[in-house]
C-alpha positions as CSV (number, residue, x, y, z in Angstrom):
1,M,-33.3,243.3,-170.3
2,S,-30.3,241.6,-168.9
3,K,-27.1,243.6,-168.3
4,A,-23.6,242.4,-167.7
5,V,-22.4,244.1,-164.6
6,L,-18.9,244.0,-163.1
7,F,-18.9,243.8,-159.3
8,M,-15.6,244.7,-157.7
9,S,-14.2,246.0,-154.4
10,M,-11.2,248.2,-155.0
11,S,-8.8,250.3,-153.0
12,V,-8.5,254.0,-153.7
13,D,-5.2,253.3,-155.5
14,G,-6.9,250.8,-157.9
15,F,-6.1,247.4,-156.5
16,I,-8.6,244.6,-156.2
17,A,-6.3,242.2,-154.3
18,G,-3.0,242.5,-152.4
19,P,0.3,241.1,-153.6
20,N,1.0,237.3,-153.7
21,V,-2.3,236.1,-154.9
22,A,-2.3,232.2,-154.9
23,P,-4.5,229.3,-154.0
24,G,-5.3,229.6,-150.3
25,N,-4.5,233.4,-150.5
26,G,-7.1,234.3,-153.2
27,L,-7.2,238.0,-152.2
28,G,-3.5,238.3,-151.7
29,D,-1.6,239.6,-148.7
30,K,-4.0,241.8,-146.7
31,G,-6.5,241.8,-149.6
32,H,-9.4,240.8,-147.2
33,R,-9.4,244.4,-146.1
34,L,-11.1,245.3,-149.4
35,H,-14.0,243.0,-148.4
36,E,-14.5,244.0,-144.8
37,W,-17.5,246.1,-145.7
38,V,-19.4,242.9,-146.6
39,L,-17.4,240.3,-144.7
40,P,-16.4,242.0,-141.4
41,D,-15.7,238.9,-139.3
42,A,-14.6,236.2,-141.7
43,D,-12.8,235.7,-144.9
44,A,-14.4,235.8,-148.4
45,D,-14.4,232.0,-148.7
46,H,-16.4,231.1,-145.6
47,R,-19.1,233.6,-144.9
48,R,-22.4,233.8,-146.7
49,D,-24.4,235.4,-143.9
50,L,-25.2,238.9,-145.1
51,D,-27.9,239.8,-142.6
52,H,-25.6,242.4,-140.9
53,L,-25.6,244.6,-144.0
54,V,-27.8,247.7,-144.0
55,G,-28.5,250.7,-146.3
56,A,-26.6,251.0,-149.5
57,S,-24.5,247.9,-148.8
58,R,-27.6,245.8,-148.2
59,E,-29.1,247.1,-151.5
60,V,-25.9,246.3,-153.4
61,M,-25.7,242.7,-152.1
62,D,-29.4,242.2,-152.8
63,E,-28.7,243.1,-156.4
64,V,-25.8,240.7,-156.6
65,M,-27.8,237.8,-155.1
66,A,-30.6,238.6,-157.6
67,S,-28.4,238.2,-160.6
68,G,-29.3,235.3,-163.0
69,A,-25.9,234.1,-164.2
70,V,-22.2,234.6,-163.6
71,V,-19.3,235.2,-166.1
72,V,-15.9,234.7,-164.5
73,G,-12.3,234.3,-165.5
74,R,-10.8,230.9,-164.9
75,R,-8.1,232.2,-162.5
76,T,-10.8,234.0,-160.3
77,F,-13.0,230.9,-160.4
78,E,-10.2,228.6,-159.3
79,L,-8.9,230.9,-156.6
80,A,-12.5,230.9,-155.2
81,G,-12.6,227.1,-155.3
82,G,-15.3,227.3,-158.0
83,W,-17.6,228.3,-155.1
84,G,-18.2,224.6,-154.9
85,G,-20.0,224.8,-158.3
86,D,-22.7,227.2,-157.0
87,H,-22.0,230.9,-156.7
88,H,-25.5,231.5,-155.4
89,D,-29.0,230.1,-155.8
90,G,-27.9,227.6,-158.5
91,V,-27.4,230.1,-161.2
92,P,-25.3,229.1,-164.2
93,I,-21.6,229.9,-164.2
94,F,-19.7,230.6,-167.4
95,V,-16.0,230.3,-167.0
96,L,-13.8,232.1,-169.5
97,S,-10.9,229.8,-170.3
98,R,-9.0,228.5,-173.4
99,R,-8.0,225.3,-171.5
100,R,-10.2,222.3,-171.0
101,P,-11.8,222.0,-167.6
102,D,-10.3,219.7,-165.0
103,P,-12.1,216.4,-165.5
104,E,-12.3,215.9,-161.7
105,L,-14.4,219.1,-161.4
106,R,-17.7,218.2,-163.0
107,W,-20.3,220.8,-161.8
108,P,-23.5,220.7,-163.7
109,R,-24.0,224.5,-163.5
110,V,-20.5,225.4,-164.8
111,T,-19.8,225.8,-168.5
112,Y,-16.3,226.6,-169.9
113,V,-16.3,229.1,-172.9
114,S,-13.3,230.4,-174.7
115,D,-14.6,233.8,-175.9
116,V,-15.9,236.6,-173.6
117,A,-18.6,237.8,-176.0
118,A,-19.9,234.3,-176.4
119,A,-19.8,233.7,-172.6
120,T,-21.6,237.0,-172.0
121,T,-24.3,236.3,-174.7
122,M,-24.9,232.8,-173.2
123,A,-25.1,234.2,-169.7
124,K,-27.6,236.9,-170.8
125,E,-29.8,234.3,-172.5
126,V,-30.1,232.1,-169.4
127,A,-30.4,235.1,-167.0
128,G,-33.5,236.3,-168.8
129,D,-34.4,239.7,-167.3
130,K,-31.9,239.4,-164.5
131,D,-28.4,240.9,-164.6
132,V,-25.3,238.9,-165.3
133,L,-22.6,239.2,-162.6
134,V,-19.1,239.6,-164.0
135,H,-16.1,238.5,-161.8
136,G,-12.4,239.0,-162.4
137,A,-10.1,241.8,-163.5
138,R,-8.9,240.2,-166.7
139,T,-12.5,239.2,-167.7
140,A,-13.7,242.7,-167.0
141,R,-11.0,244.2,-169.3
142,L,-11.7,241.7,-172.0
143,A,-15.5,242.4,-171.8
144,L,-14.8,246.1,-171.9
145,A,-12.6,245.7,-175.0
146,A,-15.2,243.5,-176.6
147,G,-18.0,246.0,-175.9
148,V,-20.1,243.5,-173.9
149,L,-19.8,244.9,-170.4
150,D,-22.8,247.1,-169.7
151,E,-22.1,248.5,-166.2
152,V,-19.3,248.7,-163.7
153,Q,-19.9,248.6,-160.0
154,I,-16.9,249.7,-157.9
155,H,-17.1,249.4,-154.1
156,L,-14.4,251.9,-153.2
157,V,-12.6,251.1,-149.9
158,P,-10.8,253.9,-148.2
159,V,-7.4,252.3,-148.1
160,L,-4.1,252.5,-150.2
161,I,-2.7,249.1,-150.7
162,G,0.3,250.2,-152.7
163,Q,0.8,247.0,-154.7
164,G,-1.1,243.9,-155.7
165,E,-3.6,243.2,-158.5
166,P,-4.8,246.3,-160.4
167,L,-8.3,246.4,-161.9
168,F,-7.6,248.3,-165.1
169,A,-4.0,247.5,-165.9
170,D,-3.0,246.9,-169.6
171,M,-6.2,248.3,-171.0
172,P,-6.4,248.8,-174.8
173,P,-6.1,252.5,-175.9
174,D,-9.8,252.8,-176.6
175,H,-11.6,255.7,-175.0
176,I,-14.4,254.5,-172.7
177,E,-16.8,256.9,-171.0
178,L,-18.6,255.9,-167.8
179,E,-21.9,257.5,-166.8
180,L,-22.5,257.6,-163.0
181,L,-25.7,255.9,-162.1
182,R,-25.3,255.7,-158.3
183,A,-22.9,256.9,-155.6
184,A,-23.9,255.8,-152.1
185,D,-21.9,255.6,-148.9
186,G,-22.0,252.6,-146.6
187,P,-19.9,251.7,-143.5
188,G,-16.3,251.6,-144.8
189,V,-17.1,251.8,-148.5
190,T,-18.5,254.0,-151.2
191,H,-20.6,252.2,-153.8
192,L,-20.3,253.5,-157.3
193,R,-22.3,252.2,-160.3
194,Y,-21.6,253.3,-163.8
195,R,-23.0,252.7,-167.3
196,V,-20.4,251.9,-169.9
197,R,-20.6,254.2,-172.9
198,M,-18.3,253.2,-175.7
199,E,-17.1,256.1,-177.8
200,G,-16.4,255.5,-181.4
């Protein structure tokens, strides 16, 4: 059965990007440090060669590349240049947005959806028995609040950034329990995978 899984590299102090996130600086100032475990020699926009990964890091990226659909916030999607319309292997991409898409960007695999629950449901339907990859902090928070995020993968990087884009800022006051499914060390990162357990 398909699961919606957040995939996020994060500093120990809770940031997923440095300050001054903008087009051309999608991970913010010094934010690439959070992705050195997977992209040691290049920035996140230009390297797809993952052959250097071993152990837990290889396993994690194999899981990501085996996902059957992507749900992403519009800001994250645009900062990533829409991945050229193909995140990986031609899987469908559902972009969470209340605004109409740019008419110049007509990618056949990209669908704009205004509701996170609807986007997740659509993504799970097309993913079949594969997981749905969730991208973007705001999208993750909305999915948690809507009860449609099944798992959280945090790739904890041993650095304190001090400022930038936090993952869990402005969360609703709901109590959300996480059940640890995996904790594995890789070079420069600890991979944590949790099941989301909503408490009523």
